[in-house]
C-alpha positions in Angstrom: -67.7 65.5 20.0 -68.1 66.0 23.7 -65.5 64.9 26.2 -66.1 64.9 30.0 -63.0 65.7 32.0 -62.8 64.0 35.4 -60.8 65.9 38.0 -58.0 63.9 39.5 -58.3 63.1 43.2 -55.9 62.1 46.0 -56.8 60.5 49.3 -55.2 60.8 52.7 -55.8 58.7 55.7 -55.5 59.3 59.4 -56.0 57.3 62.6 -57.1 58.6 66.0 -56.9 56.6 69.3 -58.3 57.5 72.7 -57.9 55.4 75.8 -60.7 55.8 78.3 -61.4 54.2 81.6 -64.8 52.3 81.5 -67.5 53.7 83.7 -70.1 50.9 83.3 -70.1 47.1 83.2 -72.7 44.8 81.6 -73.2 41.2 82.6 -75.5 38.5 81.4 -77.0 36.4 84.2 -79.6 33.7 84.0 -81.1 30.5 85.2 -81.9 27.2 83.5 -84.1 24.6 85.2 -85.2 21.2 83.8 -88.0 19.2 85.5 -90.5 16.6 84.3 -93.2 18.8 85.8 -93.7 22.1 83.9 -95.2 23.9 86.9 -92.3 22.9 89.2 -89.7 24.0 86.6 -91.4 27.3 86.1 -91.8 27.9 89.9 -88.1 27.2 90.7 -86.8 29.3 87.8 -89.1 32.2 88.8 -88.0 32.0 92.4 -84.4 32.2 91.5 -84.8 35.1 89.1 -86.9 37.0 91.6 -84.2 36.4 94.3 -81.5 37.5 91.9 -83.3 40.7 91.0 -84.0 41.5 94.7 -80.3 41.0 95.4 -79.3 43.3 92.6 -81.6 46.0 93.9 -80.1 45.7 97.4 -76.7 46.5 95.8 -78.0 49.7 94.2 -78.8 48.4 90.7 -81.9 50.2 89.5 -84.8 48.3 88.0 -84.4 50.1 84.7 -80.8 48.7 84.4 -82.2 45.1 84.6 -83.5 43.8 81.3 -84.9 40.4 80.3 -83.1 39.3 77.1 -84.7 35.9 76.7 -87.3 33.5 78.2 -87.5 30.0 76.7 -89.6 26.9 77.4 -88.2 23.9 75.6 -89.4 20.2 75.9 -86.4 17.9 76.4 -86.2 14.4 74.9 -83.8 11.4 75.2 -83.2 9.2 72.2 -82.4 5.6 72.8 -82.5 2.8 70.2 -84.4 5.1 67.9 -87.1 5.8 70.4 -87.9 9.3 71.7 -88.6 9.5 75.4 -89.8 12.7 77.1 -87.3 13.9 79.8 -88.9 17.1 81.0 -89.2 20.8 80.4 -86.3 23.2 80.2 -87.1 26.7 81.3 -84.5 29.4 81.0 -84.6 33.2 81.6 -81.6 35.5 81.0 -81.1 39.0 82.2 -78.7 41.8 81.0 -77.6 43.9 83.9 -75.9 47.3 83.8 -73.6 48.1 86.7 -72.6 51.7 87.3 -70.6 51.2 90.5 -67.6 49.2 89.3 -66.4 48.7 92.8 -69.3 46.2 93.4 -68.7 44.0 90.3 -67.0 41.2 92.2 -69.6 41.2 95.0 -72.5 41.2 92.5 -71.0 38.4 90.4 -70.6 36.3 93.5 -74.0 37.3 94.9 -76.1 36.5 91.9 -74.6 33.0 91.8 -75.3 32.4 95.4 -78.9 33.6 94.7 -79.2 30.5 92.4 -78.3 31.9 89.0 -76.5 29.1 87.1 -75.7 31.0 83.9 -73.1 33.7 83.8 -72.8 34.6 80.1 -70.4 37.5 79.9 -68.9 40.5 81.5 -67.8 43.5 79.5 -66.7 47.0 80.4 -68.0 49.9 78.4 -68.0 53.7 78.3 -71.4 55.1 78.8 -70.8 58.3 76.8 -68.9 56.7 74.0 -69.8 59.4 71.5 -67.6 61.9 73.4 -64.6 59.6 73.1 -65.3 58.9 69.4 -65.4 62.7 68.8 -62.0 63.1 70.4 -60.6 60.2 68.4 -62.1 61.5 65.2 -60.6 64.9 65.8 -57.1 63.3 66.1 -57.7 61.2 63.0 -58.7 64.2 60.9 -55.7 66.2 62.2 -53.4 63.4 61.1 -54.9 63.1 57.7 -54.7 66.9 57.1 -51.1 66.9 58.3 -50.3 64.2 55.7 -52.1 66.1 53.0 -50.1 69.2 53.6 -46.7 67.4 53.6 -47.4 65.0 50.7 -49.0 67.6 48.5 -45.8 69.7 48.8 -43.6 66.6 48.1 -45.7 65.5 45.1 -46.1 69.0 43.8 -49.9 69.0 43.6 -52.3 71.7 44.6 -55.3 70.6 46.7 -58.7 72.1 46.1 -61.9 71.2 48.0 -62.7 68.0 49.8 -64.7 65.7 47.5 -65.4 62.8 50.0 -64.9 61.7 53.6 -65.0 58.2 55.0 -64.9 57.1 58.6 -64.6 53.7 60.3 -64.5 52.7 64.0 -62.8 50.0 66.0 -61.0 49.2 69.2 -63.8 48.0 71.4 -62.9 45.0 73.6 -64.8 41.8 73.3 -66.7 40.1 76.3 -64.8 38.4 79.1 -66.4 35.0 79.8 -66.7 33.3 83.2 -68.3 30.1 84.3 -70.3 29.6 87.5 -67.6 27.7 89.4 -65.6 31.0 89.6 -68.2 32.5 92.0 -68.7 30.0 94.7 -71.1 27.4 93.3 -70.9 23.8 94.6 -70.7 22.7 98.2 -69.0 25.9 99.4 -71.7 28.5 99.9 -69.4 31.2 101.3 -69.1 34.2 99.1 -66.2 34.3 96.8 -65.5 37.8 95.6 -63.2 37.9 92.6 -61.1 40.9 91.8 -62.2 42.3 88.4 -59.9 45.0 87.1 -61.6 47.2 84.4 -58.5 48.4 82.7 -58.9 50.9 79.8 -60.9 50.7 76.6 -59.4 51.8 73.3 -61.6 53.9 71.1 -60.2 54.1 67.5 -61.4 56.0 64.5 -59.9 55.8 61.0 -60.7 58.5 58.4 -60.0 59.0 54.7 -60.2 62.4 53.1 -60.3 62.8 49.4 -59.3 66.1 47.7 
């Protein structure tokens, strides 16, 4: 008769939070054009994208920080009384832009719209070296878990041996902030409207569980 003894375990959790000021911003900018002539639609969309990219470069955004995320050509149809009627071609191109000079965000948002971009998808603030912040939050979480293990093991009257498992999860990243094109001077007024865009702080949170 063989009997396998399973050593009892006890788990302690800890949470670490770090608040850091964002040092980069990412925005999604694009153009959508619908024309019955494919060549005209493509030409107008391309002109706007090129104008937008040139504007971004004039504001110090490097070419490597401008990335095309989608390019779509979609035939459009109207349906009336069960009949399908061709309306034209919709051409759309979207860019993701990384901005390192946060002081220029409002100016850039206004400028790309005046360049003809009619899709402003999102603006989000991030920390470029997020691993450094995570490491600091993880250190705090582990310290909290170890402090709990010391106190509770004494209160429970148990003796802790080696660590048998470690689990970590992350959280605390802010979601995107959405805008529409009317916020940046579209319409009849072509004068630049420069919004104030405070970056605030990002919360980096790490939770850990240590099992002894």
